[in-house]
Structure formats: structure tokens, C-alpha cells
C-alpha positions as semicolon CSV with decimal commas, in nm:
position;residue;x (nm);y (nm);z (nm)
1;X;1,552;-2,397;-0,065
2;X;1,370;-2,091;-0,153
3;X;1,188;-1,901;0,126
4;X;0,854;-1,709;0,083
5;X;1,066;-1,387;0,060
6;X;1,246;-1,547;-0,240
7;X;0,938;-1,591;-0,419
8;X;0,810;-1,221;-0,342
9;X;1,126;-1,120;-0,529
10;X;1,107;-1,363;-0,821
11;X;0,740;-1,235;-0,877
12;X;0,879;-0,898;-0,947
13;X;1,131;-1,029;-1,238
14;X;0,859;-1,015;-1,506
15;X;0,834;-0,681;-1,696
16;X;0,475;-0,721;-1,696
17;X;0,421;-0,608;-1,327
18;X;0,673;-0,306;-1,386
19;X;0,444;-0,237;-1,706
20;X;0,173;-0,199;-1,483
21;X;0,319;0,008;-1,234
22;X;0,475;0,253;-1,476
23;X;0,148;0,273;-1,641
24;X;-0,006;0,380;-1,325
25;X;0,021;0,773;-1,398
26;X;-0,106;0,857;-1,048
27;X;0,196;0,634;-0,891
28;X;0,458;0,741;-1,142
29;X;0,390;1,100;-1,202
30;X;0,363;1,183;-0,820
31;X;0,684;1,020;-0,764
32;X;0,834;1,199;-1,089
33;X;0,689;1,564;-0,975
34;X;0,802;1,490;-0,599
35;X;1,175;1,453;-0,749
36;X;1,175;1,707;-1,059
37;X;0,994;1,963;-0,899
38;X;1,227;1,979;-0,602
39;X;1,543;1,927;-0,809
40;X;1,724;2,216;-0,592
41;X;1,693;1,964;-0,301
42;X;1,841;1,679;-0,522
43;X;2,131;1,870;-0,679
44;X;2,464;1,716;-0,560
45;X;2,309;1,479;-0,322
46;X;2,376;1,085;-0,288
47;X;2,042;0,927;-0,331
48;X;1,938;0,563;-0,247
49;X;1,663;0,398;-0,447
50;X;1,539;0,107;-0,231
51;X;1,374;-0,127;-0,465
52;X;1,430;0,014;-0,775
53;X;1,259;-0,202;-1,022
54;X;1,318;-0,082;-1,380
55;X;1,512;0,211;-1,228
56;X;1,269;0,470;-1,330
57;X;1,302;0,668;-0,981
58;X;1,688;0,662;-1,011
59;X;1,661;0,814;-1,357
60;X;1,422;1,092;-1,215
61;X;1,659;1,142;-0,936
62;X;1,962;1,183;-1,169
63;X;1,771;1,397;-1,396
64;X;1,694;1,623;-1,106
65;X;2,061;1,693;-1,054
66;X;2,188;1,405;-0,789
67;X;2,570;1,354;-0,775
68;X;2,514;0,979;-0,774
69;X;2,227;0,739;-0,739
70;X;2,245;0,397;-0,620
71;X;1,946;0,132;-0,691
72;X;1,895;-0,173;-0,522
73;X;1,655;-0,449;-0,645
74;X;1,693;-0,820;-0,522
75;X;1,502;-0,938;-0,851
76;X;1,591;-1,006;-1,182
77;X;1,464;-0,708;-1,318
78;X;1,797;-0,556;-1,195
79;X;1,973;-0,691;-1,480
80;X;1,752;-0,511;-1,720
81;X;1,768;-0,169;-1,489
82;X;2,147;-0,188;-1,557
83;X;2,079;-0,184;-1,932
84;X;1,821;0,081;-1,903
85;X;2,076;0,292;-1,710
86;X;2,334;0,247;-1,992
87;X;2,090;0,292;-2,294
88;X;2,007;0,628;-2,149
89;X;2,364;0,753;-2,061
90;X;2,329;0,767;-1,683
91;X;2,627;0,517;-1,607
92;X;2,833;0,799;-1,460
93;X;2,545;0,905;-1,202
94;X;2,328;0,562;-1,163
95;X;2,461;0,254;-1,024
96;X;2,214;-0,037;-0,997
97;X;2,297;-0,299;-0,732
98;X;2,139;-0,639;-0,752
99;X;2,071;-0,799;-0,418
100;X;1,866;-0,797;-0,093
101;X;1,933;-0,430;0,077
102;X;1,997;-0,632;0,411
103;X;2,289;-0,789;0,258
104;X;2,427;-0,527;0,006
105;X;2,756;-0,303;0,072
106;X;2,722;0,042;-0,054
107;X;3,004;0,198;-0,187
108;X;2,950;0,505;0,000
109;X;2,897;0,517;0,406
110;X;2,601;0,740;0,397
111;X;2,334;0,883;0,159
112;X;2,139;1,217;0,178
113;X;1,797;1,093;0,021
114;X;1,624;0,751;0,020
115;X;1,350;0,715;-0,267
116;X;1,134;0,401;-0,271
117;X;0,790;0,285;-0,382
118;X;0,745;0,037;-0,066
119;X;0,366;0,051;-0,039
120;X;0,146;-0,245;-0,109
121;X;-0,226;-0,340;-0,106
122;X;-0,377;-0,223;0,220
123;X;-0,087;-0,009;0,230
124;X;0,130;-0,303;0,409
125;X;0,047;-0,622;0,215
126;X;0,378;-0,754;0,072
127;X;0,509;-0,397;0,134
128;X;0,903;-0,321;0,152
129;X;0,856;-0,074;0,471
130;X;1,077;-0,304;0,680
131;X;1,343;-0,274;0,427
132;X;1,325;0,098;0,382
133;X;1,336;0,119;0,768
134;X;1,649;-0,102;0,770
135;X;1,822;0,151;0,485
136;X;1,713;0,444;0,696
137;X;1,875;0,307;0,998
138;X;2,195;0,193;0,842
139;X;2,262;0,495;0,580
140;X;2,058;0,793;0,600
141;X;2,227;1,086;0,718
142;X;2,100;1,269;1,019
143;X;1,824;1,524;0,893
144;X;1,823;1,324;0,544
145;X;1,509;1,306;0,326
146;X;1,296;0,986;0,292
147;X;1,032;1,012;-0,005
148;X;0,779;0,964;0,044
149;X;0,743;0,984;0,393
150;X;0,376;0,979;0,525
151;X;0,089;0,775;0,483
152;X;-0,254;0,756;0,610
153;X;-0,480;0,409;0,596
154;X;-0,849;0,492;0,596
155;X;-1,188;0,314;0,606
156;X;-1,546;0,374;0,472
157;X;-1,857;0,136;0,425
158;X;-2,003;0,045;0,109
159;X;-2,303;-0,118;-0,076
160;X;-2,178;-0,396;-0,299
161;X;-2,452;-0,633;-0,312
162;X;-2,361;-0,739;-0,692
163;X;-2,015;-0,857;-0,647
164;X;-2,091;-0,990;-0,315
165;X;-2,332;-1,218;-0,448
166;X;-2,111;-1,302;-0,747
167;X;-1,811;-1,384;-0,530
168;X;-1,928;-1,490;-0,187
169;X;-2,291;-1,612;-0,203
170;X;-2,225;-1,811;-0,517
171;X;-2,100;-2,080;-0,318
172;X;-2,429;-2,133;-0,147
173;X;-2,578;-2,318;-0,432
174;X;-2,351;-2,455;-0,717
175;X;-2,520;-2,637;-0,964
176;X;-2,756;-2,758;-0,707
177;X;-2,483;-2,844;-0,443
178;X;-2,401;-2,684;-0,118
179;X;-2,054;-2,548;-0,113
180;X;-2,098;-2,322;0,187
181;X;-1,776;-2,432;0,341
182;X;-1,590;-2,251;0,047
183;X;-1,805;-1,936;0,115
184;X;-1,678;-1,907;0,467
185;X;-1,338;-1,910;0,327
186;X;-1,402;-1,646;0,069
187;X;-1,528;-1,400;0,350
188;X;-1,204;-1,430;0,498
189;X;-1,005;-1,320;0,227
190;X;-1,016;-0,933;0,134
191;X;-1,090;-0,847;-0,217
192;X;-0,850;-0,624;-0,400
193;X;-1,045;-0,432;-0,673
194;X;-1,169;-0,099;-0,789
195;X;-1,474;0,057;-0,575
196;X;-1,694;0,312;-0,736
197;X;-1,713;0,626;-0,529
198;X;-2,095;0,596;-0,558
199;X;-2,081;0,295;-0,331
200;X;-1,952;0,477;-0,059
201;X;-2,226;0,533;0,184
202;X;-2,059;0,651;0,512
203;X;-1,789;0,900;0,578
204;X;-1,428;0,798;0,549
205;X;-1,193;0,777;0,847
206;X;-0,831;0,768;0,875
207;X;-0,738;0,454;1,122
208;X;-0,368;0,478;1,086
209;X;-0,114;0,755;1,027
210;X;0,231;0,672;0,932
211;X;0,557;0,870;0,948
212;X;0,850;0,710;0,808
213;X;1,103;0,916;0,949
214;X;1,039;0,756;1,282
215;X;0,854;0,456;1,225
216;X;0,959;0,113;1,353
217;X;0,904;-0,225;1,201
218;X;0,664;-0,354;1,503
219;X;0,470;-0,040;1,464
220;X;0,291;-0,217;1,145
221;X;0,134;-0,456;1,427
222;X;-0,162;-0,216;1,538
223;X;-0,499;-0,203;1,664
224;X;-0,690;0,105;1,589
225;X;-1,050;0,210;1,660
226;X;-1,287;0,367;1,426
227;X;-1,644;0,507;1,403
228;X;-1,839;0,556;1,084
229;X;-2,165;0,750;1,041
230;X;-2,402;0,645;0,749
231;X;-2,501;0,913;0,506
232;X;-2,796;0,762;0,348
233;X;-3,047;0,461;0,346
234;X;-2,868;0,159;0,206
235;X;-2,788;-0,198;0,236
236;X;-2,408;-0,215;0,351
237;X;-2,208;-0,531;0,263
238;X;-1,855;-0,432;0,340
239;X;-1,596;-0,172;0,451
240;X;-1,343;-0,049;0,196
241;X;-0,968;0,049;0,283
242;X;-0,769;0,285;0,083
243;X;-0,450;0,484;0,158
244;X;-0,305;0,825;0,086
245;X;0,063;0,887;0,017
246;X;0,237;1,252;0,104
247;X;0,611;1,360;-0,031
248;X;0,694;1,629;0,243
249;X;0,999;1,869;0,211
250;X;0,961;2,031;0,572
251;X;0,886;2,380;0,400
252;X;1,211;2,361;0,162
253;X;1,035;2,227;-0,133
254;X;0,681;2,150;-0,283
255;X;0,491;1,871;-0,124
256;X;0,335;1,615;-0,340
257;X;0,022;1,423;-0,250
258;X;-0,193;1,132;-0,378
259;X;-0,473;0,903;-0,286
260;X;-0,594;0,561;-0,369
261;X;-0,945;0,647;-0,231
262;X;-1,257;0,542;-0,455
263;X;-1,305;0,945;-0,451
264;X;-0,994;0,977;-0,647
265;X;-0,852;0,836;-0,985
266;X;-0,777;0,447;-0,943
267;X;-0,438;0,311;-0,933
268;X;-0,289;-0,010;-0,944
269;X;-0,317;-0,045;-0,586
270;X;-0,704;-0,048;-0,608
271;X;-0,883;-0,055;-0,266
272;X;-0,920;-0,337;-0,023
273;X;-1,260;-0,463;0,053
274;X;-1,375;-0,646;0,354
275;X;-1,710;-0,826;0,335
276;X;-1,959;-0,870;0,587
277;X;-2,115;-1,201;0,648
278;X;-2,439;-1,016;0,737
279;X;-2,607;-0,727;0,521
280;X;-2,667;-0,402;0,739
281;X;-2,998;-0,232;0,659
282;X;-2,906;0,151;0,738
283;X;-3,034;0,463;0,758
284;X;-2,874;0,817;0,777
285;X;-2,705;0,883;1,127
286;X;-2,678;0,493;1,214
287;X;-2,336;0,401;1,322
288;X;-2,050;0,143;1,288
289;X;-1,827;0,123;1,553
290;X;-1,513;-0,084;1,612
291;X;-1,160;-0,207;1,611
292;X;-0,948;-0,315;1,329
293;X;-0,601;-0,488;1,405
294;X;-0,327;-0,579;1,153
295;X;-0,016;-0,786;1,205
296;X;0,230;-0,980;0,991
297;X;0,149;-1,331;0,946
298;X;0,357;-1,577;1,136
299;X;0,375;-1,827;0,863
300;X;0,445;-1,550;0,610
301;X;0,581;-1,202;0,724
302;X;0,468;-1,040;0,396
303;X;0,101;-1,175;0,448
304;X;-0,130;-0,988;0,687
305;X;-0,350;-1,121;0,950
306;X;-0,651;-0,873;1,016
307;X;-0,891;-0,899;1,272
308;X;-1,209;-0,661;1,240
309;X;-1,467;-0,630;1,537
310;X;-1,749;-0,392;1,503
311;X;-2,084;-0,293;1,620
312;X;-2,364;-0,156;1,433
313;X;-2,596;0,068;1,612
314;X;-2,916;0,100;1,401
315;X;-3,049;0,420;1,591
316;X;-3,367;0,412;1,367
317;X;-3,463;0,088;1,495
318;X;-3,291;0,038;1,829
319;X;-3,109;-0,265;1,655
320;X;-2,735;-0,333;1,807
321;X;-2,548;-0,616;1,606
322;X;-2,199;-0,718;1,708
323;X;-1,975;-0,929;1,477
324;X;-1,588;-1,014;1,470
325;X;-1,419;-1,154;1,155
326;X;-1,047;-1,250;1,112
327;X;-0,932;-1,181;0,749
328;X;-0,593;-1,318;0,593
329;X;-0,426;-1,094;0,292
330;X;-0,221;-1,365;0,119
């Protein structure tokens, strides 16, 4: 019987999802620049590509001068990656291994560098962070590089009346029938979509900083405070989450950075939107304070249970509104 993890790997077998990722120039060029511009650090090194997909990162590492690259992928795309490696004349320096990282036996005891595109929506949804941590602890030499190695998850408040009305409030009256019960369900599922920068009406604050060099699997289970200050008169409907990623080289190379914030060019990760039940009528200087917690779901560890508790301080009117909503990313 297939597990939820097996179905996750199956979803990456089709070339379509890899086409989307490869065409994401922010994502792919960031990896290419981090590797090629720092070729001196890759020269003659043993590299491990965790979740290699089509093998594009493995090919970048080989081009940068790596002694040998081992790419691992559990999905059937690994079969195509082997052909791609052969068709590009890289069989002497790139080996694709099909299987789960946790079950693979590498031909080497240790690797000098680990590269991986492990991030998911909301940074952690369906991510491969736990797999990268496993590979780090088992194979990475002391002082070895993990790329990318740092991530920051951030929140901001947005106006989104049109979309909220079309996706959430729609259920209040469906051809004259009351379907509010589905509205309640729709509110608990975050929306993954592209948010326009003009919708942001507060400051953007970091709620979680990640250093993969030392992070532990259980660190993904977190509860963090936040404080947002509104910058203009607006009706506020939701919070938007995005993340930034950095490839750092400890002063030995050229760091590379990219962001999935609405303030930057959009990526295939888009942004994650958490709708409020109530609309907030805000003025400049009003504040939203609270806590956001995140943990892997017990029913499926690649899903996320997210709890949002917030208090709206309307300084212009003296109003204080407290709310709490549980969301599930699945």
C-alpha cells in the first residue's frame, strides 16, 4: 500500500512540474549563479544533489568543476535525469541514483557540498527539509557547504476584497441557497497565489529565520510572535506569507539571494494567503499583534497545521478585536 510520502514522490514524476520549476528564472538562475559564480569552491569537490529532479543542479555543479556529483531522486523523473546526463556527456562526473535518500547507499562515505531545492509553499509545506537534514548528518564533511543554507519566513497584511468575495464569501449565497458551511472550510485552507505589491498595507516582518547548517527536524514545529503596523487607510482581509532564500559562502565566495515576496518578481512558489473571517477597517498607525504557530500534521507530515492568533488595535477608534483561526495546508 502506498503511503502519503509515496504519492508525494509520484507527483514529481511528470515532466510538467519540472517544466514549471525550470521556467521559474528567479529560482533556477539563482541556483545557477550560486554554483557557477563560485566554481572555485566546487572544483574537485564531491557534491550531493538531494531531490535532483531533471538533474539541472547536478549539471551546474559538474560544469563548475566538481570531481563527481551524486543526484538522488525517488520519483520516476530520475530515469529521465539519467538520460539527460548521458545526452549531455556528463556520465563520467554525474551519477543519478533512484531511491529515497534515507535508503540509498552512496558510493562514497562523505560529500563536500550538498545542494538541494527543498523549499515548499510557505517555505515548509511539502518541503524536503527533513531529508536534507538527514543527508547533512549522514554524509556532509565537517565544515562542508549546504546550498542554499538560510531562509527567512515573513508576514504582511493585505487588502484583498475581490478575491475574498469570489473564493470565500461566494458560499454564503449559491443560486439562492445557503452554503456557509463550506465557507467555514474555505477559510481554513490558505490560498497559494500571486499577490500584487499594491495590496500590501503594512510593514513586512520576519517571523522565522532558518540556518540549515544547524537546524533540527523538530525546529519546524514553532510558535512565533509578530507585530504589524498599518501604513494607510484600508480594509484588510488577510495576511500574506513569503520567504527569502540565501546561498552563503562564509566570505569565501559570492553570496546569492532571492525573495518570493510580492515586492519582488513572482516565482512558482507564489505567496501564501491567510484570510480573516472579519474585515479590518484600519488607519495609519493601527497595529496587528499576535502569534503564528506551525507544525507538521499528524495525519500527513508533509501537510501543515497552522494556528493564527491576533489582536487588532485600532488606535484611531480605541477598538480592540481578538481572533484565532486554525488553518491546514494540504
